[in-house]
Legacy VTK file of the C-alpha trace (Angstrom):
# vtk DataFile Version 3.0
C-alpha trace
ASCII
DATASET POLYDATA
POINTS 113 float
112.689 101.779 91.621
113.604 102.596 88.261
115.952 105.495 88.183
116.224 108.815 87.462
117.803 108.409 83.735
116.392 105.618 83.155
112.611 107.468 83.303
114.048 110.670 81.676
114.827 107.905 78.678
111.846 106.111 78.983
110.783 109.947 78.422
112.456 111.284 75.597
111.183 108.101 73.657
108.022 109.131 74.331
108.293 111.905 72.665
110.376 111.994 70.104
107.720 108.528 69.425
104.759 110.740 69.546
106.116 113.112 67.943
106.925 111.078 64.948
103.907 109.914 64.393
102.222 112.922 64.433
104.667 114.418 62.263
104.230 112.320 59.882
100.212 111.928 60.551
100.055 115.606 59.305
101.352 114.763 55.794
99.273 113.076 55.165
100.661 108.946 55.026
99.440 106.181 54.031
100.334 102.963 54.431
103.928 102.014 54.128
104.855 105.067 53.341
103.433 106.350 57.162
105.591 103.484 58.567
108.489 104.246 56.541
108.538 107.778 57.568
107.993 106.964 60.735
111.223 105.581 61.749
112.940 108.273 59.613
111.474 109.961 61.848
112.421 108.169 64.994
115.674 107.850 63.615
116.741 112.008 63.122
115.014 112.302 67.095
115.930 109.277 68.926
118.970 107.855 67.490
120.754 105.934 69.157
118.816 106.043 72.637
118.238 102.415 74.707
115.454 102.275 76.639
114.564 99.170 78.618
110.916 98.367 79.432
109.729 95.982 82.312
107.693 92.967 81.790
105.316 93.963 84.585
106.797 91.195 86.589
107.039 92.626 89.626
104.078 94.494 89.285
103.063 90.500 88.830
105.270 88.747 92.181
103.750 91.908 94.356
100.024 90.933 93.583
100.106 87.169 93.821
101.992 88.286 97.507
98.827 90.196 98.341
96.532 87.363 97.674
99.491 84.803 99.643
99.118 86.802 103.017
95.210 87.545 101.792
94.728 84.496 102.095
96.836 83.048 104.925
94.760 81.536 107.751
97.296 80.606 110.155
97.239 76.347 109.087
96.997 76.128 105.788
100.669 76.661 103.731
100.681 74.086 102.195
97.892 74.701 100.626
99.111 77.996 99.532
102.291 76.939 98.577
100.120 74.153 95.848
98.100 76.945 94.846
100.831 79.380 94.387
103.462 76.742 92.816
106.253 77.746 95.327
107.358 76.014 98.326
106.704 76.360 101.496
109.798 77.929 102.907
109.140 80.422 99.962
105.272 80.854 101.264
107.172 81.062 104.723
108.700 83.910 103.385
106.834 85.814 101.649
104.701 86.330 104.326
107.060 87.242 106.786
108.203 89.796 104.269
105.029 91.068 103.439
103.260 91.130 107.320
106.795 93.824 108.409
106.621 95.286 105.743
102.677 95.783 107.318
103.628 96.344 110.798
106.424 98.941 109.574
102.988 100.712 108.217
101.159 100.308 111.381
103.790 101.877 112.852
104.320 105.257 110.531
100.794 105.862 110.560
100.370 105.756 114.283
103.964 107.892 114.789
101.948 110.499 112.297
98.625 110.484 114.210
LINES 1 114
113 0 1 2 3 4 5 6 7 8 9 10 11 12 13 14 15 16 17 18 19 20 21 22 23 24 25 26 27 28 29 30 31 32 33 34 35 36 37 38 39 40 41 42 43 44 45 46 47 48 49 50 51 52 53 54 55 56 57 58 59 60 61 62 63 64 65 66 67 68 69 70 71 72 73 74 75 76 77 78 79 80 81 82 83 84 85 86 87 88 89 90 91 92 93 94 95 96 97 98 99 100 101 102 103 104 105 106 107 108 109 110 111 112
Protein backbone atom coordinates (compact mmCIF):
# COMPACT_ATOMS: atom_id res chain seq x y z
CA UNK A 1 0.00 0.00 0.00
CA UNK A 2 1.24 3.49 -0.82
CA UNK A 3 2.36 5.74 2.00
CA UNK A 4 0.51 8.95 2.85
CA UNK A 5 3.40 10.99 1.49
CA UNK A 6 3.37 9.07 -1.80
CA UNK A 7 -0.38 9.65 -2.13
CA UNK A 8 0.05 13.35 -1.29
CA UNK A 9 2.83 13.66 -3.89
CA UNK A 10 0.70 11.93 -6.52
CA UNK A 11 -2.26 14.19 -5.70
CA UNK A 12 -0.01 17.27 -5.95
CA UNK A 13 1.26 16.04 -9.31
CA UNK A 14 -2.24 15.44 -10.69
CA UNK A 15 -3.45 18.83 -9.45
CA UNK A 16 -0.38 20.51 -10.94
CA UNK A 17 -0.92 18.87 -14.33
CA UNK A 18 -4.61 19.81 -14.28
CA UNK A 19 -3.80 23.41 -13.38
CA UNK A 20 -1.11 23.69 -16.08
CA UNK A 21 -3.31 22.22 -18.81
CA UNK A 22 -6.30 24.36 -17.79
CA UNK A 23 -4.24 27.55 -17.70
CA UNK A 24 -2.53 26.87 -21.03
CA UNK A 25 -5.78 25.99 -22.81
CA UNK A 26 -7.48 29.11 -21.41
CA UNK A 27 -4.69 31.10 -23.05
CA UNK A 28 -5.95 29.69 -26.39
CA UNK A 29 -2.54 28.29 -27.32
CA UNK A 30 -2.17 25.56 -29.93
CA UNK A 31 0.38 22.94 -30.97
CA UNK A 32 3.96 23.42 -29.85
CA UNK A 33 3.15 26.69 -28.08
CA UNK A 34 0.55 24.88 -25.97
CA UNK A 35 3.00 22.09 -25.11
CA UNK A 36 5.77 24.55 -24.25
CA UNK A 37 3.45 26.58 -22.00
CA UNK A 38 2.22 23.46 -20.17
CA UNK A 39 5.83 22.42 -19.51
CA UNK A 40 6.68 25.93 -18.30
CA UNK A 41 3.71 25.93 -15.92
CA UNK A 42 4.63 22.46 -14.65
CA UNK A 43 8.16 23.65 -13.89
CA UNK A 44 6.75 26.59 -11.93
CA UNK A 45 4.13 24.64 -10.01
CA UNK A 46 5.59 21.20 -9.35
CA UNK A 47 9.19 21.37 -10.50
CA UNK A 48 11.40 19.02 -8.49
CA UNK A 49 8.55 16.81 -7.32
CA UNK A 50 9.36 13.12 -7.65
CA UNK A 51 6.36 10.87 -8.23
CA UNK A 52 6.34 7.09 -8.60
CA UNK A 53 3.47 5.64 -10.62
CA UNK A 54 3.34 1.84 -10.36
CA UNK A 55 2.74 -0.25 -13.47
CA UNK A 56 -0.11 -2.25 -11.97
CA UNK A 57 1.80 -5.48 -11.40
CA UNK A 58 0.24 -5.94 -7.97
CA UNK A 59 -3.31 -5.80 -9.31
CA UNK A 60 -2.42 -8.21 -12.11
CA UNK A 61 -0.79 -10.62 -9.66
CA UNK A 62 -3.77 -10.46 -7.31
CA UNK A 63 -6.15 -11.20 -10.21
CA UNK A 64 -3.95 -14.11 -11.32
CA UNK A 65 -3.90 -15.54 -7.81
CA UNK A 66 -7.69 -15.34 -7.59
CA UNK A 67 -7.97 -17.21 -10.90
CA UNK A 68 -5.66 -19.91 -9.59
CA UNK A 69 -7.81 -20.36 -6.48
CA UNK A 70 -11.02 -20.41 -8.53
CA UNK A 71 -9.64 -22.99 -10.99
CA UNK A 72 -8.13 -25.22 -8.32
CA UNK A 73 -10.04 -28.51 -7.97
CA UNK A 74 -7.82 -30.27 -5.45
CA UNK A 75 -5.91 -32.28 -8.02
CA UNK A 76 -4.77 -29.93 -10.79
CA UNK A 77 -1.70 -28.18 -9.37
CA UNK A 78 0.54 -29.40 -12.21
CA UNK A 79 -1.97 -28.19 -14.80
CA UNK A 80 -2.29 -24.78 -13.09
CA UNK A 81 1.49 -24.46 -12.95
CA UNK A 82 1.64 -25.07 -16.70
CA UNK A 83 -1.25 -22.70 -17.51
CA UNK A 84 0.13 -19.81 -15.43
CA UNK A 85 3.82 -20.45 -16.14
CA UNK A 86 4.67 -21.02 -12.48
CA UNK A 87 6.29 -23.83 -10.54
CA UNK A 88 4.13 -26.30 -8.66
CA UNK A 89 5.68 -25.03 -5.42
CA UNK A 90 4.57 -21.49 -6.28
CA UNK A 91 1.01 -22.70 -6.99
CA UNK A 92 0.93 -24.45 -3.61
CA UNK A 93 2.19 -21.27 -1.91
CA UNK A 94 -0.44 -19.12 -3.65
CA UNK A 95 -3.20 -21.56 -2.71
CA UNK A 96 -2.02 -21.68 0.88
CA UNK A 97 -1.80 -17.90 1.18
CA UNK A 98 -5.09 -17.14 -0.57
CA UNK A 99 -7.06 -19.83 1.25
CA UNK A 100 -5.69 -18.59 4.58
CA UNK A 101 -6.80 -15.05 3.70
CA UNK A 102 -10.29 -16.36 2.95
CA UNK A 103 -10.41 -18.28 6.24
CA UNK A 104 -9.41 -15.16 8.16
CA UNK A 105 -12.02 -13.07 6.35
CA UNK A 106 -14.70 -15.64 7.18
CA UNK A 107 -13.64 -15.71 10.84
CA UNK A 108 -13.77 -11.91 11.00
CA UNK A 109 -17.20 -11.97 9.36
CA UNK A 110 -18.45 -14.57 11.85
CA UNK A 111 -17.16 -12.53 14.80
CA UNK A 112 -18.98 -9.40 13.63
CA UNK A 113 -22.30 -11.23 13.13
